[in-house]
Jmol script that loads the backbone (N, CA, C; Angstrom):
load data "model"
ATOM      1  N   MET A   1       0.838  -1.175   0.000  1.00  0.00           N
ATOM      2  CA  MET A   1       0.000   0.000   0.000  1.00  0.00           C
ATOM      3  C   MET A   1       0.887   1.245   0.000  1.00  0.00           C
ATOM      4  N   ALA A   2       0.545   2.208  -0.835  1.00  0.00           N
ATOM      5  CA  ALA A   2       1.288   3.468  -0.892  1.00  0.00           C
ATOM      6  C   ALA A   2       0.297   4.624  -0.788  1.00  0.00           C
ATOM      7  N   GLU A   3       0.605   5.573   0.081  1.00  0.00           N
ATOM      8  CA  GLU A   3      -0.261   6.741   0.243  1.00  0.00           C
ATOM      9  C   GLU A   3       0.089   7.810  -0.779  1.00  0.00           C
ATOM     10  N   ILE A   4      -0.938   8.425  -1.331  1.00  0.00           N
ATOM     11  CA  ILE A   4      -0.776   9.561  -2.243  1.00  0.00           C
ATOM     12  C   ILE A   4      -0.953  10.805  -1.383  1.00  0.00           C
ATOM     13  N   LYS A   5       0.084  11.620  -1.278  1.00  0.00           N
ATOM     14  CA  LYS A   5       0.048  12.784  -0.386  1.00  0.00           C
ATOM     15  C   LYS A   5       0.295  14.081  -1.142  1.00  0.00           C
ATOM     16  N   VAL A   6      -0.254  15.162  -0.591  1.00  0.00           N
ATOM     17  CA  VAL A   6       0.076  16.493  -1.094  1.00  0.00           C
ATOM     18  C   VAL A   6       1.539  16.732  -0.737  1.00  0.00           C
ATOM     19  N   PRO A   7       2.381  17.086  -1.707  1.00  0.00           N
ATOM     20  CA  PRO A   7       3.790  17.351  -1.387  1.00  0.00           C
ATOM     21  C   PRO A   7       3.911  18.448  -0.328  1.00  0.00           C
ATOM     22  N   THR A   8       4.867  18.292   0.568  1.00  0.00           N
ATOM     23  CA  THR A   8       5.042  19.288   1.631  1.00  0.00           C
ATOM     24  C   THR A   8       5.555  20.609   1.083  1.00  0.00           C
ATOM     25  N   THR A   9       6.061  20.608  -0.138  1.00  0.00           N
ATOM     26  CA  THR A   9       6.547  21.846  -0.760  1.00  0.00           C
ATOM     27  C   THR A   9       5.468  22.561  -1.560  1.00  0.00           C
ATOM     28  N   ALA A  10       4.313  21.940  -1.729  1.00  0.00           N
ATOM     29  CA  ALA A  10       3.247  22.518  -2.556  1.00  0.00           C
ATOM     30  C   ALA A  10       2.507  23.602  -1.795  1.00  0.00           C
ATOM     31  N   GLY A  11       2.855  24.835  -2.060  1.00  0.00           N
ATOM     32  CA  GLY A  11       2.114  25.964  -1.515  1.00  0.00           C
ATOM     33  C   GLY A  11       2.103  26.049  -0.010  1.00  0.00           C
ATOM     34  N   ALA A  12       3.209  25.757   0.629  1.00  0.00           N
ATOM     35  CA  ALA A  12       3.268  25.844   2.081  1.00  0.00           C
ATOM     36  C   ALA A  12       2.809  27.223   2.534  1.00  0.00           C
ATOM     37  N   GLY A  13       1.868  27.236   3.478  1.00  0.00           N
ATOM     38  CA  GLY A  13       1.358  28.498   3.998  1.00  0.00           C
ATOM     39  C   GLY A  13       0.278  29.132   3.141  1.00  0.00           C
ATOM     40  N   THR A  14      -0.179  28.441   2.104  1.00  0.00           N
ATOM     41  CA  THR A  14      -1.235  28.968   1.246  1.00  0.00           C
ATOM     42  C   THR A  14      -2.425  28.015   1.257  1.00  0.00           C
ATOM     43  N   THR A  15      -3.522  28.466   0.688  1.00  0.00           N
ATOM     44  CA  THR A  15      -4.705  27.627   0.580  1.00  0.00           C
ATOM     45  C   THR A  15      -4.559  26.706  -0.622  1.00  0.00           C
ATOM     46  N   LEU A  16      -4.698  25.422  -0.388  1.00  0.00           N
ATOM     47  CA  LEU A  16      -4.608  24.413  -1.444  1.00  0.00           C
ATOM     48  C   LEU A  16      -5.975  23.771  -1.622  1.00  0.00           C
ATOM     49  N   SER A  17      -6.339  23.489  -2.861  1.00  0.00           N
ATOM     50  CA  SER A  17      -7.597  22.781  -3.096  1.00  0.00           C
ATOM     51  C   SER A  17      -7.413  21.745  -4.197  1.00  0.00           C
ATOM     52  N   ILE A  18      -8.231  20.705  -4.117  1.00  0.00           N
ATOM     53  CA  ILE A  18      -8.193  19.634  -5.108  1.00  0.00           C
ATOM     54  C   ILE A  18      -8.860  20.126  -6.385  1.00  0.00           C
ATOM     55  N   GLY A  19      -8.170  19.946  -7.508  1.00  0.00           N
ATOM     56  CA  GLY A  19      -8.753  20.288  -8.799  1.00  0.00           C
ATOM     57  C   GLY A  19      -9.588  19.130  -9.302  1.00  0.00           C
ATOM     58  N   ARG A  20      -8.922  18.144  -9.886  1.00  0.00           N
ATOM     59  CA  ARG A  20      -9.638  16.956 -10.362  1.00  0.00           C
ATOM     60  C   ARG A  20      -8.704  15.765 -10.355  1.00  0.00           C
ATOM     61  N   TRP A  21      -9.313  14.594 -10.246  1.00  0.00           N
ATOM     62  CA  TRP A  21      -8.585  13.340 -10.332  1.00  0.00           C
ATOM     63  C   TRP A  21      -8.525  12.907 -11.783  1.00  0.00           C
ATOM     64  N   PHE A  22      -7.368  12.427 -12.213  1.00  0.00           N
ATOM     65  CA  PHE A  22      -7.191  11.919 -13.569  1.00  0.00           C
ATOM     66  C   PHE A  22      -7.536  10.429 -13.662  1.00  0.00           C
ATOM     67  N   LYS A  23      -7.581   9.756 -12.521  1.00  0.00           N
ATOM     68  CA  LYS A  23      -7.871   8.318 -12.451  1.00  0.00           C
ATOM     69  C   LYS A  23      -9.047   8.088 -11.507  1.00  0.00           C
ATOM     70  N   ARG A  24      -9.678   6.921 -11.667  1.00  0.00           N
ATOM     71  CA  ARG A  24     -10.778   6.517 -10.797  1.00  0.00           C
ATOM     72  C   ARG A  24     -10.358   5.303  -9.985  1.00  0.00           C
ATOM     73  N   VAL A  25     -11.066   5.073  -8.882  1.00  0.00           N
ATOM     74  CA  VAL A  25     -10.806   3.887  -8.069  1.00  0.00           C
ATOM     75  C   VAL A  25     -10.926   2.651  -8.961  1.00  0.00           C
ATOM     76  N   GLY A  26      -9.919   1.782  -8.855  1.00  0.00           N
ATOM     77  CA  GLY A  26      -9.878   0.561  -9.658  1.00  0.00           C
ATOM     78  C   GLY A  26      -8.989   0.671 -10.881  1.00  0.00           C
ATOM     79  N   ASP A  27      -8.599   1.903 -11.236  1.00  0.00           N
ATOM     80  CA  ASP A  27      -7.727   2.096 -12.400  1.00  0.00           C
ATOM     81  C   ASP A  27      -6.282   1.723 -12.066  1.00  0.00           C
ATOM     82  N   PRO A  28      -5.567   1.100 -13.008  1.00  0.00           N
ATOM     83  CA  PRO A  28      -4.136   0.851 -12.812  1.00  0.00           C
ATOM     84  C   PRO A  28      -3.359   2.161 -12.947  1.00  0.00           C
ATOM     85  N   VAL A  29      -2.293   2.292 -12.164  1.00  0.00           N
ATOM     86  CA  VAL A  29      -1.426   3.470 -12.238  1.00  0.00           C
ATOM     87  C   VAL A  29       0.027   3.026 -12.249  1.00  0.00           C
ATOM     88  N   THR A  30       0.889   3.863 -12.814  1.00  0.00           N
ATOM     89  CA  THR A  30       2.321   3.585 -12.805  1.00  0.00           C
ATOM     90  C   THR A  30       3.037   4.687 -12.035  1.00  0.00           C
ATOM     91  N   VAL A  31       4.181   4.340 -11.488  1.00  0.00           N
ATOM     92  CA  VAL A  31       4.951   5.295 -10.699  1.00  0.00           C
ATOM     93  C   VAL A  31       5.216   6.563 -11.512  1.00  0.00           C
ATOM     94  N   GLN A  32       5.051   7.700 -10.879  1.00  0.00           N
ATOM     95  CA  GLN A  32       5.254   9.041 -11.442  1.00  0.00           C
ATOM     96  C   GLN A  32       4.170   9.473 -12.434  1.00  0.00           C
ATOM     97  N   GLU A  33       3.110   8.683 -12.579  1.00  0.00           N
ATOM     98  CA  GLU A  33       1.992   9.078 -13.439  1.00  0.00           C
ATOM     99  C   GLU A  33       1.170  10.160 -12.724  1.00  0.00           C
ATOM    100  N   PRO A  34       0.793  11.241 -13.408  1.00  0.00           N
ATOM    101  CA  PRO A  34      -0.058  12.259 -12.775  1.00  0.00           C
ATOM    102  C   PRO A  34      -1.401  11.652 -12.356  1.00  0.00           C
ATOM    103  N   LEU A  35      -1.790  11.898 -11.091  1.00  0.00           N
ATOM    104  CA  LEU A  35      -3.033  11.335 -10.570  1.00  0.00           C
ATOM    105  C   LEU A  35      -4.092  12.380 -10.274  1.00  0.00           C
ATOM    106  N   VAL A  36      -3.663  13.509  -9.741  1.00  0.00           N
ATOM    107  CA  VAL A  36      -4.621  14.523  -9.295  1.00  0.00           C
ATOM    108  C   VAL A  36      -3.970  15.896  -9.401  1.00  0.00           C
ATOM    109  N   GLU A  37      -4.779  16.905  -9.710  1.00  0.00           N
ATOM    110  CA  GLU A  37      -4.246  18.262  -9.739  1.00  0.00           C
ATOM    111  C   GLU A  37      -4.704  18.999  -8.489  1.00  0.00           C
ATOM    112  N   ILE A  38      -3.824  19.859  -8.001  1.00  0.00           N
ATOM    113  CA  ILE A  38      -4.165  20.723  -6.876  1.00  0.00           C
ATOM    114  C   ILE A  38      -3.872  22.158  -7.273  1.00  0.00           C
ATOM    115  N   PHE A  39      -4.647  23.061  -6.687  1.00  0.00           N
ATOM    116  CA  PHE A  39      -4.481  24.485  -6.956  1.00  0.00           C
ATOM    117  C   PHE A  39      -3.931  25.168  -5.717  1.00  0.00           C
ATOM    118  N   ALA A  40      -2.942  26.045  -5.927  1.00  0.00           N
ATOM    119  CA  ALA A  40      -2.348  26.824  -4.843  1.00  0.00           C
ATOM    120  C   ALA A  40      -2.144  28.242  -5.347  1.00  0.00           C
ATOM    121  N   ASP A  41      -2.941  29.164  -4.850  1.00  0.00           N
ATOM    122  CA  ASP A  41      -2.833  30.576  -5.235  1.00  0.00           C
ATOM    123  C   ASP A  41      -2.807  30.766  -6.748  1.00  0.00           C
ATOM    124  N   GLY A  42      -3.716  30.103  -7.448  1.00  0.00           N
ATOM    125  CA  GLY A  42      -3.831  30.270  -8.888  1.00  0.00           C
ATOM    126  C   GLY A  42      -2.868  29.447  -9.720  1.00  0.00           C
ATOM    127  N   VAL A  43      -2.014  28.675  -9.067  1.00  0.00           N
ATOM    128  CA  VAL A  43      -1.059  27.825  -9.777  1.00  0.00           C
ATOM    129  C   VAL A  43      -1.523  26.371  -9.665  1.00  0.00           C
ATOM    130  N   THR A  44      -1.477  25.651 -10.775  1.00  0.00           N
ATOM    131  CA  THR A  44      -1.881  24.246 -10.787  1.00  0.00           C
ATOM    132  C   THR A  44      -0.652  23.350 -10.655  1.00  0.00           C
ATOM    133  N   HIS A  45      -0.738  22.383  -9.749  1.00  0.00           N
ATOM    134  CA  HIS A  45       0.321  21.395  -9.543  1.00  0.00           C
ATOM    135  C   HIS A  45      -0.272  20.013  -9.776  1.00  0.00           C
ATOM    136  N   GLU A  46       0.539  19.078 -10.252  1.00  0.00           N
ATOM    137  CA  GLU A  46       0.111  17.689 -10.393  1.00  0.00           C
ATOM    138  C   GLU A  46       0.758  16.849  -9.298  1.00  0.00           C
ATOM    139  N   VAL A  47      -0.051  16.026  -8.656  1.00  0.00           N
ATOM    140  CA  VAL A  47       0.467  15.061  -7.692  1.00  0.00           C
ATOM    141  C   VAL A  47       0.614  13.746  -8.448  1.00  0.00           C
ATOM    142  N   ARG A  48       1.804  13.169  -8.383  1.00  0.00           N
ATOM    143  CA  ARG A  48       2.115  11.961  -9.151  1.00  0.00           C
ATOM    144  C   ARG A  48       2.074  10.715  -8.267  1.00  0.00           C
ATOM    145  N   ALA A  49       1.870   9.587  -8.909  1.00  0.00           N
ATOM    146  CA  ALA A  49       1.797   8.307  -8.198  1.00  0.00           C
ATOM    147  C   ALA A  49       3.143   7.973  -7.555  1.00  0.00           C
ATOM    148  N   PRO A  50       3.131   7.627  -6.269  1.00  0.00           N
ATOM    149  CA  PRO A  50       4.379   7.253  -5.603  1.00  0.00           C
ATOM    150  C   PRO A  50       4.792   5.806  -5.884  1.00  0.00           C
ATOM    151  N   ALA A  51       3.892   5.033  -6.512  1.00  0.00           N
ATOM    152  CA  ALA A  51       4.168   3.613  -6.762  1.00  0.00           C
ATOM    153  C   ALA A  51       3.292   3.115  -7.908  1.00  0.00           C
ATOM    154  N   THR A  52       3.636   1.944  -8.424  1.00  0.00           N
ATOM    155  CA  THR A  52       2.824   1.278  -9.439  1.00  0.00           C
ATOM    156  C   THR A  52       1.826   0.363  -8.736  1.00  0.00           C
ATOM    157  N   GLY A  53       0.600   0.323  -9.249  1.00  0.00           N
ATOM    158  CA  GLY A  53      -0.427  -0.530  -8.656  1.00  0.00           C
ATOM    159  C   GLY A  53      -1.801  -0.150  -9.151  1.00  0.00           C
ATOM    160  N   VAL A  54      -2.775  -0.249  -8.244  1.00  0.00           N
ATOM    161  CA  VAL A  54      -4.170   0.069  -8.557  1.00  0.00           C
ATOM    162  C   VAL A  54      -4.657   1.120  -7.566  1.00  0.00           C
ATOM    163  N   LEU A  55      -5.290   2.171  -8.068  1.00  0.00           N
ATOM    164  CA  LEU A  55      -5.864   3.196  -7.194  1.00  0.00           C
ATOM    165  C   LEU A  55      -7.022   2.566  -6.427  1.00  0.00           C
ATOM    166  N   SER A  56      -6.857   2.402  -5.118  1.00  0.00           N
ATOM    167  CA  SER A  56      -7.864   1.686  -4.328  1.00  0.00           C
ATOM    168  C   SER A  56      -8.759   2.597  -3.507  1.00  0.00           C
ATOM    169  N   LYS A  57      -8.282   3.803  -3.174  1.00  0.00           N
ATOM    170  CA  LYS A  57      -9.093   4.733  -2.375  1.00  0.00           C
ATOM    171  C   LYS A  57      -8.821   6.163  -2.809  1.00  0.00           C
ATOM    172  N   VAL A  58      -9.882   6.957  -2.861  1.00  0.00           N
ATOM    173  CA  VAL A  58      -9.780   8.405  -3.043  1.00  0.00           C
ATOM    174  C   VAL A  58     -10.373   9.015  -1.777  1.00  0.00           C
ATOM    175  N   LEU A  59      -9.534   9.680  -0.987  1.00  0.00           N
ATOM    176  CA  LEU A  59      -9.968  10.205   0.306  1.00  0.00           C
ATOM    177  C   LEU A  59     -10.394  11.665   0.253  1.00  0.00           C
ATOM    178  N   MET A  60      -9.912  12.402  -0.727  1.00  0.00           N
ATOM    179  CA  MET A  60     -10.258  13.814  -0.876  1.00  0.00           C
ATOM    180  C   MET A  60     -10.908  14.025  -2.236  1.00  0.00           C
ATOM    181  N   LYS A  61     -12.017  14.711  -2.246  1.00  0.00           N
ATOM    182  CA  LYS A  61     -12.799  14.913  -3.467  1.00  0.00           C
ATOM    183  C   LYS A  61     -12.469  16.256  -4.116  1.00  0.00           C
ATOM    184  N   ASP A  62     -12.866  16.394  -5.375  1.00  0.00           N
ATOM    185  CA  ASP A  62     -12.690  17.647  -6.122  1.00  0.00           C
ATOM    186  C   ASP A  62     -13.257  18.817  -5.317  1.00  0.00           C
ATOM    187  N   GLY A  63     -12.471  19.898  -5.245  1.00  0.00           N
ATOM    188  CA  GLY A  63     -12.919  21.110  -4.570  1.00  0.00           C
ATOM    189  C   GLY A  63     -12.591  21.186  -3.091  1.00  0.00           C
ATOM    190  N   GLN A  64     -12.181  20.088  -2.477  1.00  0.00           N
ATOM    191  CA  GLN A  64     -11.865  20.115  -1.052  1.00  0.00           C
ATOM    192  C   GLN A  64     -10.574  20.878  -0.792  1.00  0.00           C
ATOM    193  N   THR A  65     -10.519  21.554   0.350  1.00  0.00           N
ATOM    194  CA  THR A  65      -9.320  22.258   0.789  1.00  0.00           C
ATOM    195  C   THR A  65      -8.431  21.274   1.540  1.00  0.00           C
ATOM    196  N   VAL A  66      -7.126  21.322   1.246  1.00  0.00           N
ATOM    197  CA  VAL A  66      -6.170  20.404   1.869  1.00  0.00           C
ATOM    198  C   VAL A  66      -4.928  21.173   2.306  1.00  0.00           C
ATOM    199  N   GLU A  67      -4.089  20.511   3.075  1.00  0.00           N
ATOM    200  CA  GLU A  67      -2.823  21.081   3.531  1.00  0.00           C
ATOM    201  C   GLU A  67      -1.679  20.202   3.042  1.00  0.00           C
ATOM    202  N   PRO A  68      -0.465  20.758   2.968  1.00  0.00           N
ATOM    203  CA  PRO A  68       0.684  19.921   2.610  1.00  0.00           C
ATOM    204  C   PRO A  68       0.769  18.704   3.536  1.00  0.00           C
ATOM    205  N   GLY A  69       1.044  17.552   2.957  1.00  0.00           N
ATOM    206  CA  GLY A  69       1.143  16.320   3.730  1.00  0.00           C
ATOM    207  C   GLY A  69      -0.159  15.542   3.851  1.00  0.00           C
ATOM    208  N   THR A  70      -1.284  16.142   3.443  1.00  0.00           N
ATOM    209  CA  THR A  70      -2.580  15.460   3.514  1.00  0.00           C
ATOM    210  C   THR A  70      -2.581  14.226   2.612  1.00  0.00           C
ATOM    211  N   VAL A  71      -3.105  13.121   3.121  1.00  0.00           N
ATOM    212  CA  VAL A  71      -3.242  11.907   2.315  1.00  0.00           C
ATOM    213  C   VAL A  71      -4.472  12.068   1.423  1.00  0.00           C
ATOM    214  N   LEU A  72      -4.253  11.959   0.120  1.00  0.00           N
ATOM    215  CA  LEU A  72      -5.322  12.146  -0.861  1.00  0.00           C
ATOM    216  C   LEU A  72      -5.969  10.834  -1.280  1.00  0.00           C
ATOM    217  N   GLY A  73      -5.186   9.769  -1.262  1.00  0.00           N
ATOM    218  CA  GLY A  73      -5.686   8.475  -1.702  1.00  0.00           C
ATOM    219  C   GLY A  73      -4.677   7.385  -1.424  1.00  0.00           C
ATOM    220  N   VAL A  74      -5.015   6.175  -1.868  1.00  0.00           N
ATOM    221  CA  VAL A  74      -4.172   5.009  -1.598  1.00  0.00           C
ATOM    222  C   VAL A  74      -4.034   4.173  -2.871  1.00  0.00           C
ATOM    223  N   ILE A  75      -2.824   3.675  -3.090  1.00  0.00           N
ATOM    224  CA  ILE A  75      -2.538   2.752  -4.190  1.00  0.00           C
ATOM    225  C   ILE A  75      -2.202   1.396  -3.580  1.00  0.00           C
ATOM    226  N   ASP A  76      -2.889   0.353  -4.057  1.00  0.00           N
ATOM    227  CA  ASP A  76      -2.517  -1.014  -3.689  1.00  0.00           C
ATOM    228  C   ASP A  76      -1.460  -1.458  -4.681  1.00  0.00           C
ATOM    229  N   GLN A  77      -0.298  -1.806  -4.168  1.00  0.00           N
ATOM    230  CA  GLN A  77       0.816  -2.193  -5.036  1.00  0.00           C
ATOM    231  C   GLN A  77       0.672  -3.646  -5.469  1.00  0.00           C
ATOM    232  N   VAL A  78       1.036  -3.889  -6.733  1.00  0.00           N
ATOM    233  CA  VAL A  78       0.956  -5.256  -7.261  1.00  0.00           C
ATOM    234  C   VAL A  78       2.333  -5.757  -7.623  1.00  0.00           C
TER     235      VAL A  78
END
end "model"
wireframe off; spacefill off
backbone 0.3
color backbone group
């Protein structure tokens, strides 16, 4: 299992929000594949997969406010 987290460098001290997920639960993912976009003060960042596997959980939905280090989802490694 690998956690998908907001990078600690992404907009530290600013308001971050989830843009959209590029994958759905059950979809296969590969390491470093873009999974979700986040917005920080008008700038869009992509959060990439930390591992290869299957996206098993999405914990934060589009539009939610998050902080650096927040767990966004989970990948089951195969």
